[in-house]
C-alpha positions in Angstrom: 139.2 140.0 103.4 136.2 141.2 101.5 138.2 143.9 99.7 140.8 141.3 98.6 138.1 139.0 97.2 136.6 141.9 95.3 140.0 142.9 93.9 140.7 139.3 92.9 137.3 139.0 91.1 137.9 142.3 89.3 141.4 141.1 88.3 139.8 137.9 86.9 137.2 139.8 85.0 139.7 142.2 83.5 141.9 139.4 82.5 139.1 137.5 80.8 138.0 140.7 78.9 141.5 141.3 77.8 141.7 137.7 76.6 138.5 138.0 74.6 139.6 141.3 73.1 142.6 139.6 71.7 140.6 137.0 69.9 139.8 137.6 66.2 136.4 135.9 66.3 135.4 138.1 69.3 136.5 141.3 67.5 134.5 140.2 64.4 131.4 139.6 66.5 131.8 142.9 68.3 132.1 144.8 65.0 129.0 143.0 63.6 127.1 143.8 66.8 128.1 147.5 66.6 126.8 147.6 63.0 123.4 146.3 63.9 120.6 148.9 64.3 119.1 149.4 67.8 115.9 147.6 66.8 117.8 144.5 65.8 119.9 144.6 69.0 116.7 144.8 71.1 115.2 141.9 69.2 118.3 139.7 69.6 118.5 140.6 73.3 114.8 139.8 73.8 115.0 136.6 71.9 118.1 135.4 73.8 116.4 136.3 77.1 113.2 134.5 76.2 115.2 131.5 74.9 117.3 131.3 78.0 114.3 131.6 80.2 112.5 128.8 78.3 115.6 126.5 78.5 115.9 127.2 82.2 112.3 126.4 82.9 112.5 123.3 80.8 115.6 122.1 82.8 113.8 122.8 86.0 110.8 120.8 84.9 112.9 117.9 83.8 114.7 118.0 87.2 111.5 118.1 89.1 110.1 115.1 87.1 113.3 113.2 87.8 113.1 113.9 91.5 109.4 113.1 91.6 110.1 109.8 89.9 112.8 108.9 92.4 110.5 109.8 95.2 107.8 107.5 93.9 110.3 104.6 93.6 111.5 105.2 97.2 107.9 105.2 98.4 107.2 101.9 96.6 110.4 100.3 98.0 109.5 101.5 101.5 106.0 100.1 101.1 107.4 96.7 99.9 109.8 96.6 102.9 107.0 97.2 105.3 104.9 94.6 103.6 107.7 92.0 103.8 108.3 92.8 107.4 104.6 92.3 108.2 104.6 89.1 106.2 107.6 87.9 108.2 105.9 88.7 111.5 102.7 86.9 110.4 104.7 83.9 109.4 106.4 83.7 112.7 103.1 84.0 114.5 101.6 81.3 112.2 104.5 79.0 112.9 103.9 79.3 116.6 100.3 78.2 116.2 101.1 75.1 114.1 101.5 72.0 116.3 104.7 70.0 115.8 104.4 67.6 112.8 100.9 68.8 112.1 101.6 69.1 108.4 104.1 66.3 108.1 102.9 63.6 105.7 103.1 60.0 106.6 106.3 58.5 105.2 104.4 55.6 103.7 101.7 57.7 102.1 101.8 57.0 98.3 99.2 59.6 97.3 101.7 62.5 97.2 99.7 64.8 94.9 96.8 64.9 97.3 99.2 65.3 100.3 100.9 68.2 98.6 97.6 69.8 97.7 96.4 69.6 101.3 99.7 71.0 102.7 99.7 73.9 100.3 96.0 74.7 100.6 96.3 74.9 104.4 99.3 77.2 104.2 97.7 79.5 101.5 94.2 79.4 102.8 92.4 78.3 99.6 90.6 75.2 98.3 93.0 72.4 97.3 91.2 72.3 93.9 92.9 75.7 93.1 96.3 74.2 93.5 97.5 72.2 90.5 99.8 69.3 91.0 101.3 67.3 88.1 101.4 63.6 87.8 104.3 62.2 90.0 107.4 61.0 88.3 109.8 58.4 89.7 113.0 59.8 90.9 116.0 58.1 92.6 115.5 54.9 94.5 118.0 54.9 97.3 118.7 52.4 100.1 116.6 54.3 102.6 113.9 56.1 100.6 112.2 56.2 97.2 111.8 59.6 95.5 108.9 60.9 93.4 109.0 64.3 91.7 106.1 66.6 90.7 105.4 70.2 89.9 103.0 72.4 92.0 101.3 75.4 90.5 99.7 78.2 92.6 97.9 81.0 90.8 97.3 84.6 92.0 98.9 84.6 95.4 100.7 87.3 97.3 104.1 87.4 98.9 102.7 86.5 102.3 101.1 83.4 100.9 104.3 82.5 99.0 106.3 82.6 102.2 103.7 80.5 104.1 103.6 77.7 101.4 107.4 77.5 101.3 107.5 77.2 105.0 104.8 74.5 105.1 106.4 72.4 102.4 110.1 72.8 103.3 110.8 74.0 106.8 111.1 71.1 109.2 109.6 68.6 106.6 112.2 65.9 106.0 109.9 64.1 103.6 109.4 67.0 101.1 112.1 69.1 99.5 111.8 72.0 97.1 114.1 71.5 94.1 113.2 74.6 92.0 111.0 77.7 92.2 109.7 79.9 89.4 107.9 83.2 90.1 105.8 85.0 87.5 104.7 88.5 88.5 101.4 90.0 87.2 101.8 92.7 84.6 99.2 94.9 86.3 101.6 95.5 89.2 98.9 94.4 91.6 101.5 92.6 93.8 100.0 89.1 93.0 102.1 86.4 91.4 102.0 82.9 90.0 104.3 80.3 91.7 105.6 77.0 90.2 107.5 74.6 92.4 109.4 71.5 91.5 109.3 69.3 94.6 110.7 65.9 95.6 108.8 63.6 98.0 110.5 60.7 99.8 108.9 57.5 101.1 111.1 55.9 103.7 111.5 52.2 103.0 111.9 51.3 106.6 108.4 52.6 107.3 106.7 51.2 104.2 
């Protein structure tokens, strides 16, 4: 089997050399090469060797940089997945510790900005003065409830705090609904972000 492979490769080499020898441009190059003095041949050979080596090293460097960049991205993604998984576990543990309806606002409570501030501050773990709530605007007035709308702004929070405040406002809270969410990431890649929420709060008429 080895002898057959060698014979096949020799046949391919001979065929390729025969093909080149029949080409006019190759014959012209061969004649010019033969006319060059030995010093010029050595210089061209050395130059081509150095150039090929330089190009090969450059290609290896670029390949290494690309692989290194992909490795850094994979590490960052793995770290983010671990962080999100830990945040999910912390959120589940926090939810188990919150008594039922502990954060539910009274349906007849008209001071919604203060109520939203208290709910968000308890979830995030900061002073309610650091949570900005816009003036409430009248929404729809239905047969069973009246709606007021406002924007809630939280600055410099992490992903874990974001999940907690969403859970506190939305999950299991029939009186508060999140209509829209806008996240602005920090340009310093610190992992902190700014969160803006558009929420609707409902006051049940039968309890007013």
